[in-house]
C-alpha positions as CSV (number, residue, x, y, z in Angstrom):
1,X,-5.5,3.1,-13.2
2,X,-4.4,-0.1,-12.1
3,X,-7.3,-1.9,-10.0
4,X,-4.3,-3.2,-7.6
5,X,-2.1,-1.2,-5.8
6,X,1.9,-2.8,-6.0
7,X,3.5,-1.5,-3.1
8,X,7.3,-2.4,-2.3
9,X,7.8,-4.5,1.2
10,X,9.6,-1.0,2.7
11,X,6.4,0.6,1.9
12,X,4.6,-1.7,4.3
13,X,3.7,-1.5,7.7
14,X,2.1,-5.0,10.2
15,X,-1.2,-5.1,10.6
16,X,-0.8,-4.9,14.5
17,X,-0.9,-1.2,14.0
18,X,-4.0,-0.8,12.8
19,X,-5.2,-0.5,16.1
20,X,-3.2,2.5,16.9
21,X,-4.3,4.2,13.5
22,X,-8.2,3.8,13.7
23,X,-7.9,5.0,17.9
24,X,-6.0,7.8,16.5
25,X,-7.9,9.1,13.9
26,X,-10.9,8.4,15.9
27,X,-9.8,10.4,18.7
28,X,-9.2,13.9,18.0
29,X,-11.1,17.5,18.2
30,X,-14.6,15.9,18.0
31,X,-14.2,14.2,21.2
32,X,-14.3,17.5,23.0
33,X,-17.1,18.5,22.6
34,X,-19.2,15.1,21.6
35,X,-20.8,14.6,25.6
36,X,-22.9,18.2,24.7
37,X,-23.9,17.1,21.6
38,X,-24.7,13.8,22.5
39,X,-26.6,14.7,25.3
40,X,-28.7,17.3,23.6
41,X,-30.6,14.5,21.9
42,X,-30.2,11.5,23.8
43,X,-30.0,13.2,27.2
44,X,-29.4,10.6,30.3
45,X,-29.4,7.9,27.9
46,X,-26.6,9.1,26.0
47,X,-24.7,6.0,26.9
48,X,-26.9,3.7,24.6
49,X,-26.7,5.9,21.9
50,X,-22.9,5.3,22.0
51,X,-22.8,1.9,22.5
52,X,-25.6,1.6,19.3
53,X,-23.0,3.8,17.4
54,X,-19.8,1.5,18.2
55,X,-21.7,-1.6,17.3
56,X,-22.7,-0.2,13.9
57,X,-18.8,0.7,13.3
58,X,-17.8,-2.5,13.8
59,X,-20.6,-3.4,11.4
60,X,-19.1,-1.5,9.0
61,X,-15.5,-1.8,9.0
62,X,-16.4,-5.9,8.5
63,X,-18.4,-4.7,5.5
64,X,-15.3,-3.0,4.0
65,X,-12.9,-5.7,4.7
66,X,-15.3,-7.5,3.3
67,X,-15.1,-5.6,0.0
68,X,-11.4,-5.2,0.2
69,X,-11.0,-8.6,0.4
70,X,-12.4,-9.7,-2.8
71,X,-9.7,-8.1,-4.9
72,X,-6.2,-9.3,-4.6
73,X,-4.7,-5.8,-3.4
74,X,-7.0,-2.9,-4.2
75,X,-8.1,0.4,-2.1
76,X,-11.3,2.2,-2.7
77,X,-10.1,4.2,-5.5
78,X,-9.4,1.1,-7.6
79,X,-12.6,-0.8,-6.7
80,X,-15.0,2.6,-7.7
81,X,-13.2,2.9,-11.1
82,X,-13.8,-1.4,-11.2
83,X,-17.5,-1.1,-10.8
84,X,-17.9,2.0,-11.8
85,X,-15.9,2.8,-15.1
86,X,-13.1,5.6,-15.3
87,X,-15.1,9.0,-15.2
88,X,-17.6,7.9,-12.3
89,X,-15.2,6.1,-10.3
90,X,-13.2,9.2,-10.9
91,X,-15.7,11.7,-9.9
92,X,-16.5,9.2,-6.6
93,X,-12.6,9.5,-6.0
94,X,-12.4,13.5,-6.0
95,X,-15.6,13.0,-3.3
96,X,-13.3,11.0,-1.1
97,X,-10.6,14.0,-1.7
98,X,-12.8,17.0,-1.0
99,X,-14.0,15.4,2.1
100,X,-10.7,14.3,3.4
101,X,-9.5,18.2,2.7
102,X,-12.7,19.6,4.5
103,X,-12.3,16.9,7.0
104,X,-8.6,18.5,7.9
105,X,-9.7,21.6,7.4
106,X,-12.2,21.6,10.1
107,X,-9.5,19.4,12.9
108,X,-7.4,23.0,12.3
109,X,-9.8,25.4,13.1
110,X,-11.5,23.9,15.4
111,X,-8.0,23.5,17.2
112,X,-6.5,27.0,16.2
113,X,-9.9,27.8,18.0
114,X,-9.7,25.8,21.3
115,X,-6.1,27.4,21.9
116,X,-7.3,30.9,21.3
117,X,-10.1,30.5,23.9
118,X,-8.1,28.7,26.5
119,X,-4.3,30.4,26.4
120,X,-3.7,32.8,24.0
121,X,-6.6,34.5,22.7
122,X,-4.7,37.1,20.8
123,X,-2.5,35.5,19.0
124,X,-2.5,34.9,14.9
125,X,-4.5,32.3,13.5
126,X,-2.0,32.3,10.8
127,X,1.0,31.5,13.1
128,X,-0.8,28.6,14.9
129,X,-2.0,27.5,11.6
130,X,1.4,27.6,10.2
131,X,2.8,25.5,13.1
132,X,0.2,22.9,12.4
133,X,0.7,22.8,8.8
134,X,4.3,22.4,9.1
135,X,4.1,19.3,11.5
136,X,1.5,17.6,8.9
137,X,3.8,18.3,6.0
138,X,7.6,17.3,7.5
139,X,5.7,14.0,8.7
140,X,3.4,13.3,5.2
141,X,6.8,13.7,3.8
142,X,8.4,11.1,5.4
143,X,6.3,8.3,4.3
144,X,3.5,6.1,5.3
145,X,5.8,4.2,7.9
146,X,6.9,7.8,9.5
147,X,3.0,8.2,9.8
148,X,2.1,5.0,11.1
149,X,5.2,5.5,13.7
150,X,3.4,8.7,14.5
151,X,0.3,7.5,15.9
152,X,1.7,4.8,17.7
153,X,4.3,7.1,19.5
154,X,1.2,9.7,20.0
155,X,-1.2,7.1,21.6
156,X,1.4,6.2,23.9
157,X,2.5,9.4,24.7
158,X,-1.5,10.7,25.1
159,X,-3.0,7.7,27.2
160,X,-1.9,9.5,30.1
161,X,-4.7,11.9,30.2
162,X,-7.5,9.9,31.3
163,X,-6.2,9.6,34.6
164,X,-6.6,13.4,34.7
165,X,-10.6,12.8,34.6
166,X,-10.3,10.6,37.9
167,X,-11.1,13.6,40.2
168,X,-14.1,14.7,38.3
169,X,-15.0,10.4,38.3
170,X,-15.2,10.6,41.6
171,X,-17.8,13.2,41.8
172,X,-20.3,11.8,39.8
173,X,-23.9,12.3,40.8
174,X,-25.8,9.0,39.7
175,X,-29.1,10.5,39.8
176,X,-28.1,12.4,36.5
177,X,-28.5,9.2,34.8
178,X,-32.3,8.3,35.9
179,X,-34.6,7.0,34.9
180,X,-32.6,5.0,33.0
181,X,-34.3,4.2,28.9
182,X,-36.4,7.3,29.7
183,X,-35.7,8.7,26.4
184,X,-37.4,7.4,23.1
185,X,-35.6,4.9,20.6
186,X,-35.9,7.9,18.1
187,X,-33.8,10.0,20.5
188,X,-31.7,7.6,21.1
189,X,-31.0,7.1,17.6
190,X,-30.7,10.8,16.8
191,X,-27.8,10.4,19.7
192,X,-26.0,7.8,18.0
193,X,-25.8,9.9,14.7
194,X,-24.4,13.1,16.5
195,X,-21.8,10.7,17.1
196,X,-21.1,10.8,13.4
197,X,-18.5,13.5,13.5
198,X,-16.9,12.4,16.6
199,X,-16.0,8.8,15.3
200,X,-15.4,10.0,11.6
201,X,-11.9,9.0,10.6
202,X,-11.9,5.1,10.3
203,X,-12.7,5.0,6.5
204,X,-8.8,6.2,5.8
205,X,-9.0,1.9,6.3
206,X,-10.4,2.1,2.4
207,X,-7.0,3.7,1.4
208,X,-4.4,2.0,3.9
209,X,-5.0,-1.8,3.1
210,X,-2.9,-2.1,0.4
211,X,-0.1,-1.3,2.4
212,X,-0.4,-3.6,5.0
213,X,1.8,-6.4,4.9
214,X,-0.1,-9.4,6.6
215,X,-3.5,-8.7,5.7
216,X,-4.4,-12.1,7.1
217,X,-4.1,-10.4,10.8
218,X,-6.2,-7.3,10.0
219,X,-9.8,-8.0,11.6
220,X,-8.4,-8.0,15.4
221,X,-6.6,-5.0,15.3
222,X,-8.7,-3.2,13.5
223,X,-12.2,-3.7,15.1
224,X,-10.4,-3.2,18.4
225,X,-9.0,0.0,17.5
226,X,-12.9,1.0,16.8
227,X,-14.0,-0.3,20.4
228,X,-11.3,1.8,22.0
229,X,-12.5,4.4,20.4
230,X,-15.8,3.8,21.4
231,X,-14.9,2.6,24.8
232,X,-13.1,6.5,25.4
233,X,-16.0,8.5,24.1
234,X,-18.4,6.5,26.5
235,X,-16.2,7.0,29.5
236,X,-15.9,10.9,28.7
237,X,-19.6,11.3,28.0
238,X,-20.8,9.2,30.9
239,X,-18.4,11.4,33.2
240,X,-19.7,14.6,32.1
241,X,-23.3,13.8,32.2
242,X,-22.8,12.7,35.6
243,X,-20.5,15.4,36.9
244,X,-22.3,18.2,35.2
245,X,-26.1,19.2,35.6
246,X,-28.4,19.4,32.1
247,X,-28.1,23.0,31.6
248,X,-24.4,23.3,32.9
249,X,-23.7,20.4,29.9
250,X,-25.6,22.1,27.2
251,X,-24.5,25.3,28.0
252,X,-20.1,23.8,27.2
253,X,-18.9,23.7,24.0
254,X,-16.2,21.7,24.9
255,X,-17.4,19.7,27.8
256,X,-14.5,17.6,28.0
257,X,-11.9,20.4,28.1
258,X,-14.3,21.5,30.9
259,X,-13.5,18.6,33.1
260,X,-9.7,18.6,33.2
261,X,-9.9,22.1,34.6
262,X,-11.5,20.5,37.5
263,X,-8.2,18.6,38.2
264,X,-5.8,20.8,40.4
265,X,-2.2,20.4,41.0
266,X,-0.1,22.7,43.4
267,X,2.5,23.1,41.1
268,X,0.0,24.4,37.7
269,X,-2.4,26.6,38.7
270,X,-4.1,26.0,35.4
271,X,-3.9,22.7,34.0
272,X,-6.2,22.9,31.1
273,X,-3.6,25.3,29.3
274,X,-1.2,21.7,29.7
275,X,-3.8,20.2,28.2
276,X,-4.6,22.1,25.7
277,X,-0.9,22.1,24.5
278,X,-1.1,18.3,24.7
279,X,-4.2,17.9,22.6
280,X,-1.8,19.0,19.5
281,X,-0.3,15.4,20.4
282,X,-4.0,13.9,19.7
283,X,-5.0,15.8,16.8
284,X,-1.6,15.3,15.1
285,X,-2.1,11.5,14.3
286,X,-5.4,12.9,12.6
287,X,-3.9,16.0,10.3
288,X,-1.1,13.5,8.9
289,X,-3.4,10.9,8.2
290,X,-6.4,12.9,6.5
291,X,-3.4,14.9,4.6
292,X,-1.9,11.6,3.3
293,X,-5.5,10.4,2.1
294,X,-5.9,13.4,0.0
295,X,-2.3,13.1,-1.8
296,X,-2.6,9.2,-1.9
297,X,-6.1,9.8,-3.5
298,X,-4.8,12.8,-5.7
299,X,-2.0,10.3,-7.1
300,X,-4.3,7.5,-7.8
301,X,-7.0,10.0,-9.4
302,X,-5.5,12.6,-11.4
303,X,-1.5,11.1,-11.3
304,X,-0.4,14.5,-9.3
305,X,2.6,13.8,-7.4
306,X,1.8,13.4,-4.1
307,X,4.7,16.1,-3.2
308,X,3.0,18.4,-5.4
309,X,-0.6,17.6,-4.4
310,X,1.0,18.0,-0.5
311,X,2.3,21.4,-0.8
312,X,-0.3,23.3,-2.9
313,X,-3.4,21.6,-0.4
314,X,-0.8,22.5,2.5
315,X,-0.7,26.2,0.9
316,X,-4.9,26.1,0.4
317,X,-5.2,25.3,4.1
318,X,-3.4,27.6,5.8
319,X,-4.9,30.7,3.7
320,X,-8.2,28.9,4.5
321,X,-7.2,28.8,8.5
322,X,-6.1,32.5,8.6
323,X,-9.8,33.6,7.4
324,X,-12.5,31.4,9.3
325,X,-11.8,32.4,13.0
326,X,-15.9,33.0,14.1
327,X,-17.2,30.2,16.2
328,X,-20.4,30.0,13.4
329,X,-18.4,29.4,10.9
330,X,-16.3,26.8,12.4
331,X,-19.6,25.1,13.6
332,X,-20.9,25.3,10.2
333,X,-17.9,23.8,8.7
334,X,-18.3,20.7,10.9
335,X,-22.0,20.5,10.2
336,X,-21.0,20.1,6.7
337,X,-18.4,17.5,7.3
338,X,-20.7,15.6,9.8
339,X,-23.2,15.6,7.0
340,X,-21.0,14.2,4.4
341,X,-19.1,12.1,6.8
342,X,-22.7,10.4,7.8
343,X,-23.5,9.3,3.8
344,X,-19.9,8.4,2.9
345,X,-18.6,7.2,6.0
346,X,-21.4,5.1,7.3
347,X,-23.9,4.4,4.7
348,X,-22.0,4.0,1.3
349,X,-20.3,0.8,2.3
350,X,-23.4,-0.7,2.9
351,X,-24.3,0.5,-1.1
352,X,-21.0,-0.5,-2.2
353,X,-21.2,-4.6,-1.0
354,X,-24.3,-5.7,-3.1
355,X,-22.5,-4.0,-6.4
356,X,-18.9,-5.7,-5.4
357,X,-21.0,-9.2,-4.7
358,X,-22.3,-8.8,-8.2
359,X,-19.4,-8.0,-9.7
360,X,-17.7,-10.9,-8.1
361,X,-20.6,-13.4,-9.2
362,X,-20.5,-12.6,-12.7
363,X,-16.6,-12.6,-12.8
364,X,-16.9,-16.2,-11.3
365,X,-19.5,-17.4,-14.0
366,X,-17.7,-15.6,-16.4
367,X,-14.3,-17.7,-16.1
368,X,-15.9,-21.0,-15.9
């Protein structure tokens, strides 16, 4: 397998779109329940945890960019093969495939649960799963440019949801944030870790790098995408803590959706129905990027055609989403994804960095 990836110009995209890709993949189903889980650890100082985690993600993205720039046009699959050899590199590539698949599965079953709780309690999980899978398969078949276009378009079409939080924002009780800095450093760090599932997804950059045309302009849109995601999570969590009492917030599984229920219009009795339906446009970019990551990794590691791995993965996910329909099962899968994601996304690049530096020095000294 070639370490560097050679792509035709019609299969690449501008670095500008990284802003929409990073923002789209980070803001999915995780943000719906983020305020509760962060507050459970960091309490009124949850905003500090979010700021710390956003800063840490920026550091990780810079590390990832540095690692990628040590090669001509490589992705993480090729870099691992170069550093660890065919067998260990292939095993680590398989870990990425499993991780992407588990993350995609958690997104699908979580959204199905939300739809069943808020709109259609009696609808079949199979039908909902089939609708989502068809959308994902159809989009991924279009190729990387179509996927990037979907991320861009759906990002634009879903930002209006933020305006629906104006009413609960006007009712914030600032006493809920006192005493400021009242939690310990350990609790704040635990709160930062609690955001790990919400913010995962930006590791797709490790796969997308070879497809970017103007690589010299990557840094700004890449970091702005992470900052925007952090601001959205900070904004929604701040409103949730200020609007709900601590007891109310800890009782709500999807605190963000509960905030949308506060908004009222004379022509719509339950506006949260509209929000849940619109949220499909929020998670579709998540799903298509993750599915593309699975099929692309399968092609790179095992030389399996992307269409074949796409259809097989879609069938497996559809079958799995039909049988996993209890909340405790879904939460257990999310916990597994969060644990694996924490090590693979937030720790692994830091472990990879010194190995890449050493490899580069050996190459430099060997070429003299």
